[in-house]
N, C-alpha and C positions, 0 to 999 in steps of 0.2 A: 504494500500500500504506500504509494508516494503522496506526499503532501502537495497540494496545489500551489501553495505559496511557501517561500522560505520561512523557517521558524525563527523567532526572535528571542535572543538570550536575555535573561534577567536574573535577579537574585530574589529569592523568596523572603518577603517580610513576615507574613503570617498567613495561615489558612484559617478560616473562621466561617461559622454558620454552615458548615459542611460543604457548601457549593461555591464559596467565594475565596479568593486569594489576592492579597496585596503583593505586587511585584515591582521591584525597582529595575527599570531598564538601564541600558548602558549609558544613556545620556542623562541619567539622574531622575527622569520622570517616574512617578509612581502611578501604576495603573491597577485596576481591579479586573481580574481574570475569572472566567467561569471555571469552576473545578467540577468536572463531570465524574465524580467519584463519591459514592455515599458511604464508603467504608471508613475505617479509622485512619487509613494510610500510615499505619505504624512504620516508622523507619523511612518514610518518604516525604515528610513535611517539616524537616528541621529548618529553622530560620537561618537564612544566609545561604541556603543551598542554591546551586546553579539550576535554573529551570529554563525550559524552552516553551514559548507560547506561539500559537498560530493566530493570525488575524481572523476575526469573525466576519465573514462576508455576507451573512444573512442580514438583510436590511431590517428584519423584525426583531433581531436580537437586542437585548438590553445592554449587553456588554460588548466591547470591541475586541476582547481577547479571550482565548481559550487556553487553559493550561494543558500541555500535552505530555511533557516529560520532566523528570528531575534527575539530577546526577547524584548517585549514591556510591561513595567509595570508588569513584572513577568510572562507574558504569551508568549508562542511561536506562531509566526505568519509565515505562509508559503507564501513566496514571489515568488516562482518559478511557473510561469504561464504555464509551460509545463506539469504540473501534473493534473490540474482539470478535463480534459476530461477523463483521465484514471481513476481518482477517482470516477467520476460520473458513468462511465461504470461499474466499479466494484460494486458500490452501487446499480445499477439497477440489475445486474446479481445475487447479493446475497440477494436481496429483501429489502435492507435498504430503498430505495426510493420507497415506496409503490405505489405512484401515477403513476409510469411508469412500472408497472408489466403487464403481460398478452400478451406480444408480442413474436412471434416465432423467429424473427431475429433481430440482432443488427449490424449496420455497422457504421464505423467512416469515417469522412471527405468525404462525398458524395456531388457531385456537385448539386447545385440547384440555383434558383433565378437568380439574375443578376451577373453571373460570381462569385458566392460565393460557399463555401463549408459548409455544415451543420456539426456541431461537432459530433452529433449522430443521425442516422436515425433508428427508430424502425419500423418494418414491420410485418404485418400479425397478427391480422387483420388491414387492412388499413395502412396508413402511419402516423407516428408521428415524427415531426421534433423537435429536441432538441438542443438548443443553450446553451452553458455553459460559464459563466463569473466568473473569480476569484475575490474575494472580500477581501481586506485587510484594507480598510479605516474604522476607528472607530471615531465616534463623540459622546461623552458621553459614553453611553453603546449601542449605535446603530451602526450597520454595514451599510455602505453606498457605493454606486457605481454610477458613476465611480469616480476615484481620479484625473482624468484629462479629458479634452474635448475629446470625442471619436466619430468622424464622422462615423467610421466603425461600432461601436456599434449601432448607430442610424439606419444605413443601415440594419443591421441584424434584428432589430425590425420591420422595414417596410417589409422586406422579409418574416418574420414569419407571419405577417398579411396577406400577399399575399397567403401564403400556406393555411391559414384558409379560405380565400375567395374562394380558389380552392376546398374546401371541406375536407381538411386534418386537423389533429391535430397538434398544434404547442405549444411548451413549452419553456419558458425562465427559466433556472436554474441558480441561484446565489449561488455559493459555497463559503462560508465564511471560509477561511483558518485561523481561530483563534477561540478560545473557550470562549471568554469573552464578547460576545455580546448577547443581549436579544431581538433584533428587527432589521428589515431591512427596509430601504426606499431608494429611489433614491437620489443622491446628486444633488439636483436642483440648489444649490448655485454654484456648480462647472460647471455643464453642463445642463442648463435649456432646451436646445433642446432635449437632451437625455431623460430627465425626462418627457417632454411632449410626446415624442415618446413612452415611456413605458406606460404612461397613455392611449394613443390612442390605442396602440397594445392590451392592456388588455381589453379595451372597445370593440375591434374588435374580441375578442375571444381567444387571445393568453394567455395561462395559465402561471402563475408565481409560481415557487417553490423556496424556500430558505432553504438550509441545511448548518449546521455548522460542523466543523471538530475538532477532538481531535488530537493534535500533540505531538510527543515525538521525541527524537533523533534517534529513531529506526523506526518510522512509522508515517503515516498520515492516519487517519480513518474517514470516513464520519459518523457523529452521527445523531442526530435527527433534525427535521425541526425547523426553526425559524419563528415566526409570522412576517408579513410584511404588508406594505402599498405601493401602487403605487403612492402615492402623498406625 
């Protein structure tokens, strides 16, 4: 996924109200950027961190900037949770995610389950329900999810299990938007209920995939898979 416009560098002053961030640009101007991330962003919101912003070209947008990346220990981390579905879609279509090849149709945001929408539905042969989660939390060299308690995420895992019970394929994809991890596991210390739900879903036949990204100021690309554990 290439950015339409060059990203602009700045320094994070603070993130607040979950979806807002004050950033000082190179010329000293302070701007407010939209933070498209509802998680805690643990380890990715330290004041003074180098961040990269994209200009908001939507004329209806209230803010002129969107926060895209933060530099953590020399590595760029993608914090914008509006990108993972598109990134995974592209990685399916270009063959990067080999486990999800062989389907004739791909649709996004299709209604299913208990008043939910599946991120990606693959069709023909059969149905394959694909849920995507953005991962930014790092503990040691491990990627972890979630970085905050997520009742919604637990609900999604249970609905994926229901799809398997109905005879369909269901896949949970963890997209690690950082290049500096060598393993993935659930963050049981942060949300034990979610961790238990993932273990149960996997036992029920929900497949788990974890892929890592390479990031630069011009693009985000899905790279190879990461080994994982559901415990």
